[in-house]
PLY file of the C-alpha trace (Angstrom):
ply
format ascii 1.0
element vertex 280
property float x
property float y
property float z
element edge 279
property int vertex1
property int vertex2
end_header
-8.37 -48.18 80.58
-10.33 -48.34 77.73
-12.95 -46.15 78.67
-10.45 -43.45 79.04
-8.54 -44.34 75.87
-11.68 -44.29 73.72
-12.49 -40.75 75.39
-9.32 -39.17 74.30
-9.42 -40.59 70.96
-12.88 -39.11 71.00
-11.45 -35.50 71.89
-8.53 -35.88 69.41
-10.73 -36.44 66.90
-13.08 -33.67 67.54
-10.38 -31.45 67.84
-8.48 -32.41 64.28
-12.47 -32.08 63.07
-12.65 -28.65 64.32
-8.70 -28.01 62.87
-9.71 -29.26 59.58
-13.07 -26.87 59.43
-11.11 -23.76 60.71
-13.70 -22.31 63.00
-13.67 -18.74 63.29
-16.18 -18.09 65.82
-18.87 -19.79 67.73
-22.30 -18.40 69.16
-23.91 -20.48 71.92
-21.90 -23.66 70.81
-22.68 -23.28 66.98
-19.48 -22.99 65.14
-19.06 -20.49 62.05
-16.32 -22.21 60.08
-14.43 -20.58 57.40
-15.94 -23.38 54.67
-19.20 -21.41 55.46
-18.08 -18.02 54.79
-16.34 -18.65 51.63
-19.22 -20.19 50.70
-21.03 -16.80 51.19
-18.39 -15.08 49.18
-18.38 -17.36 46.50
-21.46 -15.28 44.85
-19.53 -12.22 45.25
-16.33 -13.65 43.36
-14.32 -13.54 47.00
-12.10 -15.07 49.46
-12.37 -14.69 53.32
-8.43 -15.20 53.28
-7.93 -12.28 50.71
-10.29 -10.08 52.43
-8.28 -7.34 54.53
-8.73 -7.78 58.46
-11.08 -4.91 58.45
-13.51 -6.77 56.39
-12.76 -9.84 57.81
-13.82 -8.99 61.26
-17.05 -6.68 59.73
-17.91 -10.01 58.12
-17.57 -12.20 60.94
-19.35 -9.83 63.20
-22.12 -9.91 60.62
-22.13 -13.65 60.83
-22.31 -13.78 64.45
-25.12 -10.93 64.78
-27.34 -13.21 62.18
-26.67 -16.44 64.75
-27.97 -14.27 67.67
-30.83 -13.31 65.60
-31.69 -16.62 64.52
-31.44 -17.76 68.28
-33.80 -15.00 69.14
-36.47 -15.35 66.38
-36.47 -19.50 67.38
-36.87 -18.61 70.98
-39.56 -16.14 70.09
-41.47 -19.43 68.20
-41.22 -18.32 64.67
-40.60 -21.54 63.51
-44.42 -22.03 64.12
-45.86 -19.13 62.73
-48.02 -19.98 59.59
-46.34 -16.92 57.47
-42.96 -18.35 58.03
-44.34 -21.76 57.16
-45.61 -20.35 53.95
-42.37 -18.35 52.89
-40.05 -21.49 53.86
-42.17 -23.35 51.66
-41.88 -21.51 48.95
-38.26 -20.80 49.53
-37.50 -24.66 49.37
-39.47 -24.89 45.74
-37.31 -22.12 44.42
-33.94 -23.56 45.78
-35.20 -27.41 44.68
-35.98 -25.83 41.20
-32.76 -23.95 41.23
-30.11 -26.85 42.25
-31.83 -29.15 39.95
-31.47 -26.44 36.98
-28.09 -26.28 38.02
-27.19 -29.97 37.97
-28.86 -29.86 34.24
-26.98 -26.93 33.22
-23.37 -28.86 34.75
-24.33 -31.70 32.58
-25.00 -29.58 29.59
-21.73 -29.79 27.78
-20.44 -28.67 24.28
-17.57 -30.15 22.19
-15.00 -28.33 20.24
-15.99 -30.10 17.08
-19.76 -29.02 17.69
-18.87 -25.26 18.29
-16.42 -25.43 15.62
-19.37 -26.79 13.19
-21.55 -24.02 14.08
-19.15 -21.90 13.32
-18.39 -23.43 9.65
-22.00 -23.18 9.71
-22.72 -19.75 10.55
-19.43 -17.46 9.67
-21.51 -14.44 8.30
-22.43 -14.11 12.11
-18.66 -13.44 12.86
-17.69 -10.87 10.30
-15.40 -8.43 11.59
-15.53 -4.64 9.88
-12.46 -3.08 8.90
-10.75 -1.31 11.66
-7.92 1.36 12.22
-5.74 2.09 15.30
-4.90 5.79 15.12
-3.35 8.43 17.12
-4.11 12.24 16.81
-2.82 15.35 17.94
-6.17 18.15 18.67
-4.98 21.84 18.36
-7.28 25.13 18.33
-5.66 26.79 15.13
-5.21 25.35 11.73
-1.56 27.17 11.66
-0.43 25.41 15.16
-1.74 21.88 12.88
0.09 22.80 9.99
3.45 23.63 11.82
3.19 20.26 14.10
2.68 18.56 10.47
5.64 20.17 8.92
8.09 19.07 12.03
6.86 15.29 11.21
6.86 15.57 7.66
10.65 14.68 7.01
10.46 11.46 9.36
9.50 7.89 8.89
8.91 4.47 10.68
9.72 4.62 14.18
11.41 8.03 14.32
7.88 9.60 13.00
6.02 7.68 15.73
8.31 8.35 18.35
8.19 11.94 17.63
4.19 12.20 17.21
3.68 10.65 20.48
6.10 13.36 22.02
4.46 16.11 20.27
0.84 14.42 21.19
1.49 14.51 24.64
3.02 18.12 24.38
0.29 19.91 22.44
-2.70 17.86 21.94
-5.39 19.55 23.81
-7.60 16.13 23.96
-8.15 13.68 26.42
-6.06 11.28 24.62
-2.78 13.64 24.54
-1.53 12.33 27.89
-1.52 8.59 25.90
0.19 9.56 23.08
-2.79 10.86 21.51
-3.84 7.09 21.31
-7.50 6.35 20.17
-6.98 2.57 19.85
-8.92 0.45 17.14
-12.28 1.51 15.95
-14.10 1.22 12.73
-15.92 3.10 10.47
-18.92 5.76 11.30
-17.28 5.57 15.08
-15.45 8.99 15.09
-17.30 12.12 13.74
-17.26 12.12 9.55
-14.53 13.95 8.75
-11.71 12.16 10.96
-13.30 9.05 9.96
-13.05 9.97 6.18
-9.52 11.10 6.65
-8.06 8.42 8.39
-9.83 5.56 6.82
-8.51 6.71 3.56
-4.81 6.91 5.05
-2.01 4.18 4.65
-0.06 2.63 7.62
2.45 4.62 9.18
1.14 7.93 7.65
0.40 11.10 9.13
-1.99 13.14 7.95
-0.76 15.87 5.14
-3.05 18.02 5.90
-5.27 19.27 9.02
-8.58 17.62 9.53
-11.35 20.33 10.68
-14.14 19.13 13.19
-16.18 20.62 15.74
-13.23 19.70 18.25
-10.75 21.54 16.18
-7.95 20.60 13.89
-6.16 17.20 14.15
-3.15 15.70 12.62
-3.79 12.03 12.69
-1.05 9.33 12.70
-2.36 5.68 11.22
-0.42 3.10 13.23
-2.36 -0.06 12.23
-5.24 -1.06 9.67
-7.18 -4.38 9.70
-9.34 -5.08 6.65
-12.86 -6.54 6.97
-12.96 -10.50 7.30
-14.37 -13.55 9.65
-13.10 -13.73 13.06
-10.95 -16.75 13.66
-13.00 -19.83 15.14
-10.13 -19.58 18.56
-11.38 -16.28 18.61
-15.23 -16.81 19.11
-14.94 -20.34 20.49
-15.96 -19.65 23.92
-18.61 -17.33 22.88
-20.03 -20.00 20.70
-19.73 -22.41 23.40
-21.53 -20.09 25.68
-24.23 -19.31 23.12
-24.79 -23.07 22.40
-24.55 -24.43 25.89
-27.61 -21.94 26.88
-29.32 -22.80 24.05
-29.39 -26.53 24.59
-30.46 -25.85 28.53
-32.90 -23.90 27.85
-34.37 -26.48 25.35
-33.80 -29.20 27.73
-35.56 -27.43 30.47
-38.66 -26.52 27.93
-38.76 -30.21 26.93
-38.61 -31.46 30.03
-41.62 -29.46 31.18
-43.45 -30.38 28.26
-43.33 -33.93 28.92
-44.22 -33.77 32.17
-47.28 -31.48 31.18
-48.50 -34.59 29.23
-48.72 -36.93 32.52
-49.77 -34.57 35.17
-53.15 -33.75 36.02
-53.80 -30.03 36.07
-56.87 -28.00 36.57
-57.34 -24.53 36.49
-60.16 -22.41 37.21
-58.79 -20.11 34.13
-58.94 -21.43 30.93
-55.01 -21.87 29.85
-53.38 -21.46 26.54
-53.49 -24.48 24.04
-49.95 -25.42 23.42
-50.92 -26.26 20.18
-53.61 -23.52 19.21
-50.47 -21.91 17.50
-49.79 -24.83 15.12
0 1
1 2
2 3
3 4
4 5
5 6
6 7
7 8
8 9
9 10
10 11
11 12
12 13
13 14
14 15
15 16
16 17
17 18
18 19
19 20
20 21
21 22
22 23
23 24
24 25
25 26
26 27
27 28
28 29
29 30
30 31
31 32
32 33
33 34
34 35
35 36
36 37
37 38
38 39
39 40
40 41
41 42
42 43
43 44
44 45
45 46
46 47
47 48
48 49
49 50
50 51
51 52
52 53
53 54
54 55
55 56
56 57
57 58
58 59
59 60
60 61
61 62
62 63
63 64
64 65
65 66
66 67
67 68
68 69
69 70
70 71
71 72
72 73
73 74
74 75
75 76
76 77
77 78
78 79
79 80
80 81
81 82
82 83
83 84
84 85
85 86
86 87
87 88
88 89
89 90
90 91
91 92
92 93
93 94
94 95
95 96
96 97
97 98
98 99
99 100
100 101
101 102
102 103
103 104
104 105
105 106
106 107
107 108
108 109
109 110
110 111
111 112
112 113
113 114
114 115
115 116
116 117
117 118
118 119
119 120
120 121
121 122
122 123
123 124
124 125
125 126
126 127
127 128
128 129
129 130
130 131
131 132
132 133
133 134
134 135
135 136
136 137
137 138
138 139
139 140
140 141
141 142
142 143
143 144
144 145
145 146
146 147
147 148
148 149
149 150
150 151
151 152
152 153
153 154
154 155
155 156
156 157
157 158
158 159
159 160
160 161
161 162
162 163
163 164
164 165
165 166
166 167
167 168
168 169
169 170
170 171
171 172
172 173
173 174
174 175
175 176
176 177
177 178
178 179
179 180
180 181
181 182
182 183
183 184
184 185
185 186
186 187
187 188
188 189
189 190
190 191
191 192
192 193
193 194
194 195
195 196
196 197
197 198
198 199
199 200
200 201
201 202
202 203
203 204
204 205
205 206
206 207
207 208
208 209
209 210
210 211
211 212
212 213
213 214
214 215
215 216
216 217
217 218
218 219
219 220
220 221
221 222
222 223
223 224
224 225
225 226
226 227
227 228
228 229
229 230
230 231
231 232
232 233
233 234
234 235
235 236
236 237
237 238
238 239
239 240
240 241
241 242
242 243
243 244
244 245
245 246
246 247
247 248
248 249
249 250
250 251
251 252
252 253
253 254
254 255
255 256
256 257
257 258
258 259
259 260
260 261
261 262
262 263
263 264
264 265
265 266
266 267
267 268
268 269
269 270
270 271
271 272
272 273
273 274
274 275
275 276
276 277
277 278
278 279
C-alpha cells in the first residue's frame, strides 16, 4: 500500500513539475520548455507568449529540428571528434569570461549622488545650443508666398497658428506639409543658411514678414517656440551620466583585475611582449 502511495505521489510531483515548466514539446523524451524558449528569445527582446501563432510554430519547429540534429550528431560520435573538443573548450573559455564579466557589471553601481557630482564637475559637457521649433509653408513662386503672408497678417495667437497649419496642409509643396509644416526643434546650421538666419531672427508666435528664398523655393515661416542656449538639467542627463560612469568603472575594474593577475601569473612567450611600464 505504501509503495502504491509513493508511486502515486511521485507521478503527481512529476506532473506538477511538467506543468510548472510548461512543456511545449518533447523530442525522444527530452522536453522543450517555454522557459528555455524565452531564454533564447530574451536576447531579441521577445517573449513566446507575445508571438503570433505562426511565429510560435516556426520557432518550435526550429527547436525540434535542433534537438533532432543534436541526436544525429551525438550518434555520429561527434562529441569525441578532436575538432569538436577543441571548439568546445574555446567556447567554454569565452562563456566563462562573459558570465564572469556580466556578474562584475551587475555589481558595478553608480549612485545618484555620484552622478550628480560628475554633473556638477562637468557641466560644460551638457550645454545645449539654442533651438527653435518652426513650421513652414513651401511654395514655388514669390507671389504665392506673399499672398499667403497677406492672409495671415491680420491674425494672432492660436488663430494664427491654426490658419498657418491649415494653409500648410493645403498649399505647401514640402514633405512636412501634411503635418502642418512642422519641422520640430532644430539648431543653428541645421537648415540651409537663408532659412536658418531668418528663423533665428524671429520672435515666438511670429510669421516671417517676407518670403524666404532658398534653392527649394519660397518659404513662409511660423516660429512656434524658441529655446535659449543653456545647460541641460541633471534629471535630463542623469541616466546618460550613470551609464557612462558605470561603463568606465566596469572597464577600469576589468583592466585592474587583469593587471593584478599578470603580476602573479607565470607567462612565457616566444615573442617579446611590450613592457607595460615602458611608456612610463
